[in-house]
C-alpha positions as CSV (number, residue, x, y, z in Angstrom):
1,M,1.8,4.3,19.3
2,P,0.8,2.0,16.4
3,E,-2.8,1.1,16.5
4,L,-5.0,-1.1,14.3
5,P,-4.7,1.1,11.1
6,D,-0.9,1.2,11.4
7,V,-0.7,-2.6,11.8
8,E,-3.1,-3.2,9.0
9,L,-0.8,-1.1,6.7
10,Y,2.3,-3.0,7.9
11,K,0.4,-6.2,7.1
12,R,-0.3,-5.0,3.6
13,H,3.3,-3.9,3.1
14,L,4.5,-7.3,4.2
15,D,2.0,-9.1,1.9
16,A,2.9,-6.9,-1.1
17,T,6.7,-7.4,-0.7
18,C,7.4,-10.6,1.2
19,L,4.8,-13.3,0.6
20,G,6.3,-16.5,-0.9
21,R,9.9,-15.5,-0.1
22,A,12.2,-17.9,1.8
23,I,14.1,-16.6,4.8
24,R,17.9,-17.2,4.3
25,N,19.2,-15.5,7.4
26,V,17.9,-13.8,10.6
27,V,20.0,-11.0,12.1
28,V,19.0,-9.8,15.7
29,G,20.3,-6.3,16.3
30,D,19.1,-6.1,19.9
31,A,17.9,-9.2,21.8
32,R,15.8,-7.1,24.2
33,I,13.1,-7.0,21.5
34,L,12.7,-10.8,21.6
35,A,9.8,-12.4,23.5
36,D,10.7,-15.7,25.2
37,V,13.1,-16.8,22.4
38,S,16.9,-16.4,22.1
39,P,18.5,-15.0,18.9
40,A,20.0,-18.4,18.2
41,E,16.6,-20.2,18.5
42,L,14.8,-17.6,16.4
43,A,17.4,-18.0,13.6
44,R,17.3,-21.8,13.8
45,R,13.5,-21.9,13.6
46,L,13.2,-19.3,10.8
47,E,16.1,-20.0,8.5
48,G,14.7,-21.8,5.5
49,A,11.1,-21.0,6.3
50,R,8.8,-19.4,3.7
51,I,6.4,-16.6,4.4
52,I,3.0,-18.2,3.5
53,A,0.5,-15.7,4.7
54,S,-0.1,-13.0,7.4
55,R,-2.9,-12.3,9.8
56,R,-3.6,-9.2,11.9
57,H,-5.5,-9.3,15.2
58,G,-5.8,-6.0,16.9
59,K,-2.3,-4.5,17.2
60,H,-0.6,-7.8,16.6
61,L,0.7,-9.1,13.3
62,L,1.1,-12.8,12.9
63,V,3.1,-14.3,10.0
64,D,2.4,-17.9,8.9
65,L,5.6,-19.8,8.3
66,G,4.0,-23.2,7.7
67,P,5.5,-26.1,9.7
68,Q,7.8,-23.7,11.6
69,G,4.7,-22.0,13.1
70,W,4.0,-18.3,13.3
71,L,6.2,-15.2,13.8
72,T,4.5,-12.8,16.2
73,L,5.1,-9.0,15.9
74,H,3.9,-6.4,18.3
75,F,5.0,-2.8,17.6
76,G,4.9,-1.2,21.0
77,M,5.1,2.5,20.8
78,T,7.5,3.1,17.9
79,G,7.6,-0.1,15.9
80,S,7.3,-0.5,12.1
81,L,8.3,-2.7,9.2
82,K,10.4,-1.8,6.2
83,H,11.1,-3.9,3.1
84,F,14.3,-3.1,1.2
85,T,16.6,-4.8,-1.3
86,N,20.3,-5.3,-1.8
87,G,22.0,-2.0,-2.4
88,E,19.6,0.0,-0.2
89,Q,20.7,1.1,3.2
90,D,19.6,-0.9,6.2
91,P,17.2,1.4,8.1
92,P,18.2,2.9,11.5
93,Y,17.0,1.1,14.7
94,D,16.7,-2.2,12.8
95,R,16.2,-4.6,15.7
96,V,15.5,-7.7,13.7
97,R,16.2,-8.2,10.0
98,F,15.0,-11.1,7.9
99,D,17.2,-11.7,4.8
100,F,15.5,-13.5,2.0
101,A,17.2,-15.8,-0.5
102,D,16.6,-13.5,-3.4
103,G,18.3,-10.4,-2.1
104,H,15.3,-8.8,-0.4
105,H,15.1,-7.9,3.3
106,L,12.4,-7.1,5.9
107,A,13.4,-5.0,8.9
108,Y,11.6,-4.8,12.1
109,I,12.3,-1.2,13.4
110,D,11.7,0.0,16.9
111,V,13.4,3.1,18.3
112,R,12.3,2.7,21.9
113,L,12.3,-1.1,22.2
114,F,8.8,-1.5,23.6
115,G,7.7,-3.9,20.8
116,R,8.1,-7.6,20.8
117,V,9.1,-10.3,18.2
118,G,8.4,-13.9,19.1
119,L,7.2,-17.3,17.9
120,T,4.1,-19.3,18.5
121,P,3.0,-22.7,17.2
122,D,-0.6,-21.6,16.7
123,A,-2.1,-18.2,16.0
124,D,-5.4,-18.8,17.8
125,A,-3.7,-20.1,20.9
126,F,-1.5,-17.0,20.9
127,I,-4.5,-14.7,20.8
128,A,-6.1,-16.6,23.7
129,V,-2.9,-16.5,25.8
130,E,-2.6,-12.7,25.2
131,H,-6.3,-12.4,26.4
132,L,-7.2,-10.4,23.3
133,G,-10.9,-9.6,22.6
134,P,-12.4,-9.8,19.1
135,D,-10.6,-7.7,16.5
136,A,-12.3,-4.3,16.1
137,L,-12.9,-4.9,12.4
138,D,-13.9,-8.5,12.7
139,P,-17.0,-8.8,10.4
140,R,-18.4,-11.4,12.7
141,V,-18.8,-8.8,15.5
142,D,-22.2,-7.3,14.9
143,L,-24.1,-4.8,17.1
144,A,-25.6,-7.5,19.2
145,R,-22.2,-9.0,20.0
146,F,-20.8,-5.5,20.7
147,E,-23.6,-4.8,23.2
148,Q,-22.8,-8.1,24.9
149,A,-19.2,-6.9,25.4
150,L,-20.5,-3.7,26.9
151,A,-23.0,-5.4,29.2
152,G,-22.1,-5.1,32.9
153,R,-19.1,-2.8,32.3
154,K,-19.1,-0.1,34.9
155,R,-16.3,2.2,33.7
156,D,-15.8,5.2,31.5
157,V,-16.2,4.5,27.8
158,K,-12.8,5.9,26.9
159,S,-11.0,3.3,29.0
160,L,-13.2,0.6,27.8
161,L,-12.3,1.3,24.1
162,M,-8.6,1.0,24.9
163,D,-9.0,-2.3,26.8
164,Q,-7.6,-5.0,24.5
165,E,-9.5,-7.7,26.3
166,V,-12.8,-6.1,25.3
167,V,-12.0,-5.1,21.7
168,A,-8.6,-5.5,20.2
169,G,-6.8,-2.8,18.1
170,I,-8.0,0.6,19.5
171,G,-5.5,2.8,21.4
172,N,-5.5,6.3,22.8
173,I,-5.5,8.2,19.6
174,Y,-8.3,6.3,17.7
175,S,-10.5,6.0,20.8
176,D,-10.5,9.8,20.8
177,E,-11.5,9.9,17.2
178,I,-14.2,7.3,17.6
179,L,-15.8,9.1,20.5
180,F,-15.6,12.5,18.7
181,Q,-17.3,11.1,15.6
182,A,-19.9,9.4,17.8
183,R,-20.4,12.7,19.8
184,I,-19.8,10.9,23.1
185,N,-17.9,12.4,26.0
186,P,-15.0,10.2,27.1
187,R,-16.2,10.4,30.7
188,T,-19.5,8.8,29.9
189,R,-20.0,5.6,31.9
190,C,-20.6,2.5,29.8
191,E,-23.7,1.6,31.8
192,R,-25.2,5.0,31.0
193,L,-25.0,4.7,27.2
194,D,-28.4,4.5,25.8
195,T,-29.4,2.4,22.7
196,S,-28.7,5.3,20.3
197,A,-25.2,6.0,21.8
198,R,-24.2,2.3,21.7
199,Q,-25.2,2.0,18.1
200,R,-23.3,5.2,17.2
201,L,-20.3,3.9,19.0
202,F,-20.4,0.6,17.2
203,E,-20.8,2.2,13.8
204,Q,-18.0,4.7,14.4
205,I,-15.5,2.1,15.4
206,K,-15.9,0.5,12.0
207,E,-16.1,3.8,10.1
208,V,-13.2,5.5,11.7
209,L,-10.8,2.6,11.5
210,E,-11.7,1.7,7.9
211,T,-11.4,5.4,6.8
212,A,-7.9,5.6,8.3
213,I,-6.8,2.4,6.5
214,K,-8.2,3.6,3.2
215,S,-6.5,6.9,3.7
216,G,-3.2,5.2,4.4
217,A,-2.8,7.1,7.6
218,G,-1.8,5.7,11.0
219,A,-2.1,6.9,14.5
220,E,0.8,9.4,14.4
221,R,1.9,9.5,10.7
222,L,0.4,10.9,7.5
223,V,-2.6,12.3,9.4
224,D,-2.9,14.9,6.8
225,R,-4.4,12.2,4.6
226,L,-7.4,11.9,7.0
227,P,-10.7,13.7,6.3
228,A,-10.8,17.3,7.4
229,S,-13.7,16.3,9.7
230,F,-11.3,14.2,11.8
231,L,-10.1,15.3,15.2
232,I,-6.7,13.6,15.2
233,A,-4.8,16.5,13.5
234,H,-6.1,18.8,16.2
235,R,-5.3,16.7,19.3
236,E,-3.1,19.2,21.0
237,K,-3.2,22.0,23.6
238,H,-5.3,24.9,22.2
239,G,-6.3,22.8,19.2
240,R,-9.6,23.8,17.6
241,C,-12.5,21.5,16.9
242,P,-12.9,20.7,13.2
243,R,-16.7,20.6,13.6
244,C,-17.6,23.7,15.7
245,G,-14.3,25.6,16.0
246,G,-14.3,25.4,19.8
247,E,-11.2,24.8,21.8
248,I,-10.2,21.2,22.4
249,A,-10.1,20.0,26.0
250,S,-8.0,17.2,27.5
251,A,-8.2,14.9,30.5
252,K,-6.5,11.8,31.8
253,F,-8.0,8.3,31.4
254,S,-6.1,5.2,32.6
255,G,-2.9,7.2,32.6
256,R,-3.4,8.4,29.0
257,T,-4.2,11.9,27.8
258,A,-7.5,12.2,25.9
259,Y,-8.6,15.0,23.7
260,F,-12.2,15.9,23.0
261,C,-14.6,18.8,22.2
262,P,-16.7,19.9,25.2
263,R,-19.3,21.5,22.8
264,C,-19.7,18.5,20.5
265,Q,-19.2,15.9,23.2
266,P,-21.0,17.4,26.2
267,E,-20.7,15.7,29.6
268,P,-23.5,13.3,30.4
269,A,-26.2,14.8,32.6
C-alpha cells in the first residue's frame, strides 16, 4: 500500500512533468474510482484548468487547479501516477487519464480500485473533513506537539502510528520500520512509553520517512535502495534481522501483520 514516501515521490513526479500544463481532456476508464463526482462533472470541471501546484498531506495528494478548486488523489492499495507523451503506450489499469493541450498525459493507475479521485473547493477543508492529523513530516510538529498527540492514548504504539487521525502518512510497512529503528516493540502501550522512548519514536518517524524519500524507495517498490540497516527488505516469514541476525517475528495489530525483531525490540516488562 502506498504510504507517505510513495505519495511524496508521486508528487515530485507530477511537479516535474505536469506543472503549468493545461488539461485539454479527461478520460475516466472506470467510474468506480471516483469519489462523489460523476465522469461528466469531473471532465466539465477540469477541462481547461491548469495545474498550478501540488500539496501532499499524509497519503493524500492534492492538486491546485486555481479557480476550479483542487483535484484530490488517494492511492488506496495499488495506486500510482504515470506521466507519458504522445506515441507512448497508455499504461495498463489507467483508471483516469488527464490529457494536456501539448500532447502530454498523466495517468492515475490503480489495479485493485481501492483508491479515490475527487474534487474539493478547498484543501484545508478536505483535510478537516477526512479527519486527518498533522502530516508526519510537517516541520511545525515538534517533540512537544508529538507528545501532546500521544497523551491519554491507551493502545499499542503500532496501531497508533497507523492511525491517520493521530499522524497522517504512516501505514503498516513504515510503522514497522520506525519501531524497529527506535527499538520499540509494537505491543508497547503508548501510556507506558518513557521520555526516552517517545523521543526516539519522534526522531525515527522523521529519519525513516526522509531516508526513504531520499532513497527513492516506496513501501513496496525499490526497497533495495534503502539502507542495509532497514528492516523492510526482511519483512517476511523466516526473515533475518539486519541488526542482530535473529529471526523476524510477526503479529497482528488492527488487522494488519507487523514484523519485528524480538531481540532488538524486546517486549515491555
